[in-house]
C-alpha positions as CSV (number, residue, x, y, z in Angstrom):
1,X,12.7,2.0,-13.4
2,X,12.2,1.9,-9.6
3,X,12.2,5.7,-9.4
4,X,9.2,6.0,-11.8
5,X,7.2,3.1,-10.5
6,X,5.5,5.0,-7.6
7,X,4.3,7.7,-10.1
8,X,2.9,5.0,-12.4
9,X,1.0,3.4,-9.5
10,X,-0.3,6.8,-8.3
11,X,-1.7,7.5,-11.7
12,X,-3.5,4.1,-11.8
13,X,-6.8,5.3,-10.4
14,X,-7.1,7.9,-13.1
15,X,-6.4,5.3,-15.7
16,X,-8.9,2.9,-14.3
17,X,-11.7,5.4,-14.2
18,X,-10.8,6.5,-17.7
19,X,-11.4,3.0,-18.9
20,X,-14.6,2.7,-17.0
21,X,-16.4,5.6,-18.6
22,X,-19.9,5.1,-20.2
23,X,-20.1,4.2,-23.9
24,X,-20.1,7.2,-26.3
25,X,-23.4,8.6,-27.4
26,X,-24.2,7.7,-31.0
27,X,-24.5,11.4,-31.8
28,X,-20.8,11.8,-30.8
29,X,-19.6,8.8,-32.9
30,X,-18.5,11.0,-35.7
31,X,-16.2,13.2,-33.5
32,X,-12.8,14.0,-34.8
33,X,-9.7,11.9,-34.2
34,X,-8.2,14.8,-32.3
35,X,-10.6,14.0,-29.4
36,X,-9.7,10.4,-29.4
37,X,-6.0,11.3,-29.1
38,X,-6.8,12.7,-25.7
39,X,-7.3,9.3,-24.2
40,X,-4.9,8.0,-21.5
41,X,-1.7,6.6,-23.1
42,X,-1.3,2.8,-23.0
43,X,1.8,1.7,-21.0
44,X,4.6,0.5,-23.2
45,X,5.2,-3.3,-23.3
46,X,8.7,-2.9,-22.0
47,X,7.5,-0.9,-19.0
48,X,4.9,-3.4,-18.1
49,X,7.4,-6.2,-18.4
50,X,9.8,-4.5,-16.0
51,X,7.0,-3.9,-13.5
52,X,6.0,-7.6,-13.7
53,X,9.6,-8.6,-13.2
54,X,10.0,-6.4,-10.1
55,X,6.8,-7.7,-8.6
56,X,7.7,-11.3,-9.4
57,X,11.1,-10.8,-7.7
58,X,9.5,-9.3,-4.6
59,X,7.0,-12.2,-4.4
60,X,9.8,-14.8,-4.6
61,X,11.7,-12.9,-1.9
62,X,8.6,-12.8,0.3
63,X,8.0,-16.6,-0.1
64,X,11.6,-17.3,0.8
65,X,11.4,-14.9,3.8
66,X,14.1,-12.5,2.8
67,X,12.3,-9.3,3.9
68,X,11.9,-10.1,7.6
69,X,14.9,-8.7,9.5
70,X,15.3,-9.6,13.2
71,X,15.3,-7.1,16.0
72,X,18.9,-7.9,16.7
73,X,19.9,-6.3,13.4
74,X,18.3,-3.0,14.1
75,X,20.2,0.1,13.0
76,X,18.7,3.7,12.6
77,X,18.0,4.8,9.0
78,X,19.2,8.0,7.3
79,X,16.5,10.1,5.4
80,X,17.9,8.7,2.2
81,X,17.5,5.1,3.4
82,X,13.9,5.9,4.5
83,X,13.2,7.1,1.0
84,X,14.7,3.9,-0.4
85,X,12.4,2.0,2.0
86,X,9.4,3.9,0.6
87,X,10.5,3.0,-3.0
88,X,10.9,-0.7,-2.1
89,X,7.5,-0.9,-0.6
90,X,5.8,0.6,-3.7
91,X,6.0,-2.7,-5.5
92,X,6.1,-5.1,-2.5
93,X,3.6,-8.0,-2.4
94,X,2.2,-6.5,0.9
95,X,1.2,-3.3,-0.9
96,X,-0.7,-5.1,-3.6
97,X,-2.3,-7.5,-1.2
98,X,-3.3,-4.6,1.1
99,X,-4.9,-2.8,-1.8
100,X,-6.9,-5.9,-2.6
101,X,-8.2,-6.2,1.0
102,X,-9.2,-2.5,1.0
103,X,-10.9,-2.9,-2.4
104,X,-13.0,-5.8,-1.2
105,X,-13.9,-3.9,1.9
106,X,-14.9,-0.8,-0.1
107,X,-16.9,-2.9,-2.6
108,X,-18.9,-4.5,0.3
109,X,-19.6,-1.3,2.1
110,X,-19.8,1.4,-0.6
111,X,-22.9,2.1,-2.7
112,X,-21.3,4.9,-4.8
113,X,-22.8,5.4,-8.2
114,X,-19.5,6.6,-9.4
115,X,-18.3,3.0,-9.7
116,X,-19.5,0.3,-12.1
117,X,-21.0,-2.9,-10.9
118,X,-19.4,-6.4,-10.9
119,X,-15.8,-7.0,-11.7
120,X,-15.4,-3.7,-13.4
121,X,-16.4,-1.9,-10.3
122,X,-14.1,-4.0,-8.2
123,X,-11.2,-3.2,-10.6
124,X,-12.0,0.5,-10.1
125,X,-12.0,0.1,-6.3
126,X,-8.7,-1.7,-6.6
127,X,-7.1,1.0,-8.8
128,X,-8.2,3.7,-6.3
129,X,-7.0,1.7,-3.3
130,X,-3.7,1.0,-4.9
131,X,-3.1,4.7,-5.5
132,X,-4.2,5.4,-2.0
133,X,-1.8,2.7,-0.7
134,X,1.1,4.3,-2.5
135,X,0.2,7.6,-0.8
136,X,0.1,5.8,2.5
137,X,3.5,4.4,1.9
138,X,5.0,7.8,1.1
139,X,3.6,9.3,4.3
140,X,4.2,6.3,6.6
141,X,7.5,5.1,5.3
142,X,9.3,8.3,4.4
143,X,7.7,11.7,5.2
144,X,6.5,11.2,8.8
145,X,9.3,8.9,9.8
146,X,11.8,11.5,8.6
147,X,9.9,14.4,10.4
148,X,9.3,12.4,13.6
149,X,12.7,10.6,13.5
150,X,11.1,7.2,13.7
151,X,11.9,3.9,12.0
152,X,9.3,2.8,9.5
153,X,10.3,-0.9,9.4
154,X,8.9,-3.9,11.1
155,X,11.4,-6.1,13.0
156,X,10.9,-9.7,14.1
157,X,11.5,-10.8,17.6
158,X,11.8,-14.6,17.4
159,X,13.4,-15.0,20.9
160,X,10.1,-14.3,22.7
161,X,7.7,-17.1,23.7
162,X,4.8,-17.7,21.3
163,X,2.0,-15.6,22.9
164,X,4.4,-12.7,23.9
165,X,5.8,-12.8,20.4
166,X,2.3,-12.6,18.9
167,X,1.4,-9.7,21.2
168,X,4.7,-8.0,20.2
169,X,3.9,-8.3,16.5
170,X,0.4,-6.9,16.8
171,X,1.6,-4.0,19.0
172,X,4.1,-2.8,16.5
173,X,1.3,-0.9,14.6
174,X,1.2,1.6,17.5
175,X,4.8,1.2,18.8
176,X,8.0,1.6,16.9
177,X,11.6,2.6,17.3
178,X,12.8,6.2,17.4
179,X,16.0,6.9,15.6
180,X,17.6,7.1,19.0
181,X,16.7,3.5,19.6
182,X,13.9,4.0,22.2
183,X,10.4,2.6,21.8
184,X,7.9,5.3,21.0
185,X,4.3,5.8,19.8
186,X,4.1,5.0,16.1
187,X,2.9,8.4,15.0
188,X,4.2,7.8,11.5
189,X,1.6,5.1,10.8
190,X,-1.3,6.8,12.5
191,X,-0.7,10.3,11.1
192,X,0.4,8.9,7.7
193,X,-2.9,7.0,7.4
194,X,-4.9,10.0,8.4
195,X,-3.1,12.3,6.0
196,X,-3.5,9.8,3.1
197,X,-7.3,9.4,3.8
198,X,-7.7,13.2,3.9
199,X,-5.9,13.5,0.6
200,X,-8.1,10.7,-0.9
201,X,-11.1,12.8,0.0
202,X,-10.0,15.3,-2.7
203,X,-9.9,12.9,-5.7
204,X,-11.8,9.7,-4.9
205,X,-15.3,9.7,-6.6
206,X,-18.1,9.5,-4.1
207,X,-15.7,9.7,-1.1
208,X,-17.4,10.8,2.1
209,X,-15.4,13.4,4.0
210,X,-14.8,14.4,7.5
211,X,-13.2,12.9,10.6
212,X,-15.5,9.8,10.6
213,X,-14.0,8.3,7.4
214,X,-10.5,9.2,8.5
215,X,-11.0,7.5,11.9
216,X,-12.5,4.4,10.2
217,X,-9.7,4.2,7.7
218,X,-7.0,4.5,10.3
219,X,-8.7,1.9,12.5
220,X,-9.1,-0.6,9.6
221,X,-5.5,0.0,8.4
222,X,-4.1,-0.7,11.9
223,X,-6.1,-3.9,12.2
224,X,-5.0,-5.0,8.7
225,X,-1.4,-4.2,9.3
226,X,-1.5,-6.0,12.7
227,X,-2.4,-9.1,10.6
228,X,0.4,-8.5,8.2
229,X,2.8,-8.2,11.2
230,X,1.7,-11.6,12.5
231,X,2.4,-13.0,9.0
232,X,5.9,-11.3,8.9
233,X,6.7,-12.6,12.4
234,X,5.8,-16.2,11.9
235,X,6.1,-16.8,8.2
236,X,9.9,-17.5,8.2
237,X,9.2,-20.3,10.8
238,X,6.4,-21.7,8.7
239,X,8.6,-21.4,5.6
240,X,11.3,-23.4,7.3
241,X,9.0,-26.2,8.0
242,X,7.5,-26.2,4.5
243,X,10.6,-25.7,2.4
244,X,13.3,-26.9,4.9
245,X,15.4,-23.7,4.4
């Protein structure tokens, strides 16, 4: 199931826009059933249940702080392990939350007529952003880390004083570990975000193109991910005080 989940999420924008089409003209109401059969297939209940189960499991693990390794536990990843990291992030709470943040941002700033208004338009934005997020993950967690020999993971550093620790967590969006263990520029995240935005230009309705949107997307993603890093860094401490575990 985990192997096919990224494909399902990548196809979600097409499914969302397929559901958001305008009503059929009355003159076309008598069209043959063969045309109706060309509509996107509805996911099987078993598949939906498995996806919900995976997402619920990831949310529970996130609440209990099980996905926040310490810097002391760092070990380089093989290409196969980086691919597994990509697969794991396709259904992580961070991916869905990040797509939601991006969708709200797009809804507030975009005036594309390609999207419907109200909640339907927000759902369309979310479907597109979730598909774009999955592309981001592929580039940032597997492809570029493998090519550049970098580690795509975030590691906590709880031994630092509070302000240095906060600065450390924010800086990880531009600094990461190389496979040799040295600190290096996080080219995987920057180039991955740029490549994902360039690819989105080809299929997102009403998407403006050029270096401007790519720069804006990368900048916004870095700021968003810096916030996620702060959450990853300090949430286990907050969890300990809240749940006493």
